[in-house]
C-alpha positions as CSV (number, residue, x, y, z in Angstrom):
1,M,-11.5,-14.4,17.2
2,T,-9.0,-12.5,19.4
3,P,-9.8,-8.2,19.5
4,H,-7.1,-6.4,17.8
5,K,-4.4,-4.8,20.0
6,Q,-4.8,-1.4,18.1
7,K,-6.1,-0.5,14.6
8,A,-3.5,-1.4,11.9
9,T,-0.9,0.7,10.0
10,I,-1.3,2.0,6.8
11,L,2.1,3.3,4.7
12,I,0.7,5.1,1.7
13,V,2.6,5.7,-1.3
14,E,1.2,8.3,-3.6
15,D,2.7,10.9,-5.8
16,E,-0.3,13.5,-6.0
17,T,-0.7,15.1,-2.8
18,A,-4.5,15.7,-3.1
19,L,-5.1,12.5,-3.0
20,L,-2.8,11.0,-0.9
21,N,-4.6,13.1,1.8
22,N,-7.9,12.0,0.6
23,I,-6.7,8.3,1.2
24,A,-5.6,9.0,4.4
25,S,-8.4,10.9,5.2
26,I,-10.9,8.2,3.8
27,L,-8.8,5.6,6.0
28,E,-8.3,7.6,9.0
29,L,-11.9,8.3,9.0
30,S,-12.0,4.2,9.3
31,G,-9.7,4.1,12.5
32,Y,-6.5,3.0,10.5
33,V,-3.5,4.7,11.3
34,C,-1.7,6.4,8.0
35,I,1.7,7.2,7.1
36,K,2.0,9.7,4.2
37,T,4.8,9.2,1.8
38,S,4.9,11.1,-1.4
39,S,7.8,9.0,-3.0
40,G,9.6,5.6,-3.3
41,S,12.7,6.7,-1.5
42,E,10.6,8.5,1.3
43,A,8.4,4.9,1.5
44,L,11.9,3.4,2.2
45,A,13.1,5.7,4.4
46,V,9.7,5.1,6.9
47,L,10.2,1.3,6.3
48,S,13.7,1.6,7.8
49,N,12.0,2.9,11.3
50,N,8.6,1.8,11.1
51,N,6.9,-1.9,10.3
52,P,3.5,-1.2,8.8
53,D,0.6,-3.7,8.4
54,I,0.4,-3.1,4.9
55,I,1.3,-0.8,2.1
56,I,-0.9,1.1,-0.2
57,C,1.0,2.1,-3.1
58,D,1.1,4.1,-6.8
59,V,2.7,2.6,-9.8
60,M,3.1,6.1,-11.4
61,M,5.7,7.8,-9.6
62,A,9.1,9.1,-10.2
63,P,12.1,8.7,-10.4
64,M,11.4,5.2,-8.7
65,D,8.1,3.7,-9.6
66,G,5.8,1.3,-7.5
67,F,7.1,-1.8,-9.4
68,Q,10.7,-0.7,-8.4
69,L,9.8,0.1,-4.7
70,I,8.0,-3.5,-4.9
71,A,11.1,-5.1,-6.0
72,L,13.4,-3.2,-3.1
73,I,10.5,-4.1,-0.6
74,R,10.4,-7.7,-1.1
75,E,14.6,-7.6,-1.4
76,N,14.9,-6.5,2.7
77,K,14.4,-9.2,4.9
78,Q,12.4,-6.6,7.6
79,T,10.1,-5.7,4.7
80,I,9.8,-8.8,3.0
81,N,6.2,-9.8,4.7
82,I,4.6,-6.7,4.7
83,P,1.7,-6.5,2.6
84,V,1.3,-4.5,-0.8
85,I,-1.7,-3.4,-2.6
86,F,-1.6,-1.3,-5.9
87,L,-3.9,1.7,-6.3
88,T,-3.0,3.3,-10.0
89,A,-4.5,4.4,-12.4
90,R,-2.4,2.3,-14.7
91,A,-5.5,-0.4,-15.6
92,D,-3.2,-2.3,-18.3
93,L,-3.9,-6.2,-17.7
94,K,0.3,-6.5,-18.5
95,D,0.8,-3.7,-15.5
96,K,-1.7,-5.9,-13.3
97,N,-0.4,-9.2,-13.6
98,K,3.5,-7.4,-13.4
99,G,2.6,-6.1,-10.1
100,L,0.9,-9.4,-9.0
101,E,4.0,-11.3,-10.4
102,L,6.0,-8.7,-8.1
103,G,4.7,-9.8,-4.6
104,A,1.6,-7.1,-4.9
105,K,-1.6,-8.6,-2.7
106,A,-4.3,-6.5,-4.8
107,Y,-4.0,-4.2,-7.8
108,L,-7.3,-1.8,-7.4
109,T,-7.5,1.3,-10.3
110,K,-8.1,4.4,-10.1
111,P,-10.9,6.0,-10.0
112,F,-11.1,4.0,-7.0
113,N,-14.1,2.3,-5.4
114,V,-13.6,3.3,-1.4
115,T,-16.0,0.6,0.0
116,E,-13.6,-1.8,-2.4
117,L,-10.4,-0.3,-1.4
118,I,-11.2,-0.6,2.6
119,Q,-12.9,-4.2,1.9
120,M,-9.3,-5.0,0.5
121,I,-7.4,-4.0,2.8
122,Q,-9.5,-5.9,5.4
123,F,-9.2,-9.0,3.6
124,V,-5.1,-8.6,3.1
125,L,-5.0,-8.0,6.6
126,S,-7.3,-10.6,8.3
127,N,-5.2,-13.4,5.7
128,T,-1.7,-12.0,6.4
129,E,-2.1,-12.0,10.5
130,A,-0.2,-14.8,12.1
């Protein structure tokens, strides 16, 4: 296995500031580089200039929710292959299925388990590298 050229960059899309900062701190302590955004439109602006290795995204945001955001990500040839993990309070199976149908690699619910989140990120990254 070849060593990582650098730590993976994660785009976090979360409209609750305290949680956004908490997730970023946890991931940075685990060695990841984090880009923090608090809305779907802000995330799209970041994506126009950056190509993160993975996106962690909330579902319940306004005015653009996570489902609308992933649909736009999947329509853009520059971002279509960036893996998305939903991290949301919406635990309904219907919502989970919708997220996965839209192309999310995983759907984790809040409150989340830190170890589970990090393991899922590692799993998704190890299965998307060329």
